[in-house]
C-alpha positions as CSV (number, residue, x, y, z in Angstrom):
1,X,-91.5,26.5,-18.0
2,X,-90.9,29.0,-20.7
3,X,-88.8,28.7,-23.9
4,X,-87.6,25.2,-23.3
5,X,-85.9,25.7,-19.8
6,X,-87.4,22.2,-18.7
7,X,-85.7,20.6,-21.7
8,X,-82.5,22.4,-21.1
9,X,-82.3,21.3,-17.4
10,X,-83.3,17.6,-18.4
11,X,-80.6,17.6,-21.0
12,X,-77.9,18.9,-18.8
13,X,-78.7,16.4,-16.1
14,X,-78.9,13.5,-18.7
15,X,-75.7,14.5,-20.2
16,X,-74.1,14.7,-16.8
17,X,-75.1,11.3,-16.1
18,X,-73.4,10.1,-19.4
19,X,-70.4,11.9,-18.5
20,X,-70.1,10.2,-15.2
21,X,-71.0,6.9,-16.7
22,X,-68.0,7.5,-19.0
23,X,-65.7,8.5,-16.4
24,X,-66.7,5.3,-14.5
25,X,-66.1,3.2,-17.6
26,X,-62.7,5.0,-18.1
27,X,-61.6,4.4,-14.5
28,X,-62.4,0.6,-15.1
29,X,-60.6,0.5,-18.4
30,X,-57.4,2.1,-16.7
31,X,-57.3,0.2,-13.4
32,X,-59.4,-2.9,-13.9
33,X,-58.3,-6.4,-14.1
34,X,-59.4,-9.0,-16.6
35,X,-60.8,-12.5,-15.8
36,X,-62.5,-15.3,-17.5
37,X,-66.2,-15.6,-16.7
38,X,-68.8,-18.2,-17.4
39,X,-72.3,-17.4,-18.2
40,X,-74.4,-19.1,-15.5
41,X,-77.9,-17.9,-16.3
42,X,-79.8,-16.0,-18.8
43,X,-82.8,-14.1,-17.3
44,X,-84.6,-10.8,-17.4
45,X,-83.0,-7.8,-15.8
46,X,-85.2,-5.8,-13.3
47,X,-88.8,-5.2,-15.0
48,X,-87.4,-5.9,-18.5
49,X,-88.4,-8.7,-20.4
50,X,-85.0,-8.8,-22.3
51,X,-82.9,-11.6,-21.2
52,X,-79.5,-10.6,-20.2
53,X,-76.7,-13.2,-19.0
54,X,-75.6,-13.5,-15.2
55,X,-71.7,-13.9,-15.2
56,X,-69.6,-15.7,-12.6
57,X,-65.7,-15.0,-12.3
58,X,-62.9,-15.7,-10.1
59,X,-60.7,-12.6,-9.0
60,X,-56.7,-12.8,-8.9
61,X,-56.9,-13.5,-5.2
62,X,-59.4,-16.7,-5.8
63,X,-62.5,-15.1,-4.8
64,X,-65.9,-16.0,-6.9
65,X,-68.2,-13.1,-7.7
66,X,-71.4,-13.1,-9.8
67,X,-73.0,-10.2,-11.7
68,X,-76.0,-9.7,-14.0
69,X,-75.4,-7.5,-17.0
70,X,-77.7,-4.4,-17.4
71,X,-77.9,-4.8,-21.3
72,X,-78.4,-7.8,-23.6
73,X,-75.3,-9.2,-25.1
74,X,-74.3,-10.7,-28.1
75,X,-75.7,-14.1,-29.2
76,X,-72.4,-16.0,-27.9
77,X,-72.8,-14.3,-24.4
78,X,-76.4,-15.3,-24.1
79,X,-75.6,-19.3,-23.9
80,X,-75.4,-20.8,-20.7
81,X,-71.8,-22.3,-20.2
82,X,-70.4,-19.7,-22.7
83,X,-67.0,-18.2,-21.7
84,X,-66.5,-14.4,-21.9
85,X,-63.9,-11.9,-20.6
86,X,-64.7,-9.5,-17.9
87,X,-63.2,-6.5,-16.6
88,X,-63.6,-5.9,-13.0
89,X,-62.4,-3.4,-10.3
90,X,-59.8,-5.0,-7.9
91,X,-60.9,-3.0,-5.0
92,X,-64.6,-3.7,-5.5
93,X,-64.9,-6.8,-7.9
94,X,-68.7,-6.5,-7.9
95,X,-68.0,-3.4,-10.3
96,X,-67.6,-5.5,-13.3
97,X,-68.6,-5.5,-17.1
98,X,-68.1,-8.0,-19.8
99,X,-65.1,-6.8,-22.0
100,X,-67.1,-5.5,-25.1
101,X,-67.5,-1.9,-26.4
102,X,-71.2,-1.9,-25.8
103,X,-71.0,-3.3,-22.2
104,X,-68.4,-0.8,-21.2
105,X,-68.9,2.4,-23.0
106,X,-72.6,1.8,-24.2
107,X,-74.4,3.0,-21.1
108,X,-72.4,6.2,-20.9
109,X,-72.8,7.0,-24.7
110,X,-76.6,6.3,-24.4
111,X,-77.1,9.1,-21.7
112,X,-74.7,11.4,-23.3
113,X,-76.8,10.9,-26.6
114,X,-80.1,11.3,-24.9
115,X,-78.8,14.4,-23.3
116,X,-77.5,15.9,-26.4
117,X,-81.0,15.2,-28.1
118,X,-82.6,17.2,-25.1
119,X,-80.3,20.0,-25.4
120,X,-80.8,20.3,-29.1
121,X,-84.7,20.1,-28.5
122,X,-84.3,23.0,-25.9
123,X,-82.2,25.1,-28.2
124,X,-85.0,24.7,-30.9
125,X,-87.8,25.5,-28.4
126,X,-86.0,28.6,-27.5
127,X,-85.3,29.6,-31.1
128,X,-88.9,29.2,-32.0
129,X,-90.7,30.5,-28.7
């Protein structure tokens, strides 16, 4: 593709993912419920070697849920038995994140930042093509 068109498309798509993630986070912050959670395990997530905590919490109606964070947390949240606060969607408690800035807003900001870098690269490529 000529003049950074591929970078432009990739940047727009990546920034869109970031915006969607930020909207999901905003919806969770506005309509979510909080609960105490306990770290029950710390193990790698997916194909990553970075250990991330698995959290167990109880909803307002008494149901227990578990989820594994997608990003490594602070040192305190990495200890088995540590208690943290989670924010969950009462309609779908499996949509939950630890109540920490990086866990709630981090994924959206990361993808938005990557999209911005790609868009700037596309602009530079077009200017110097």
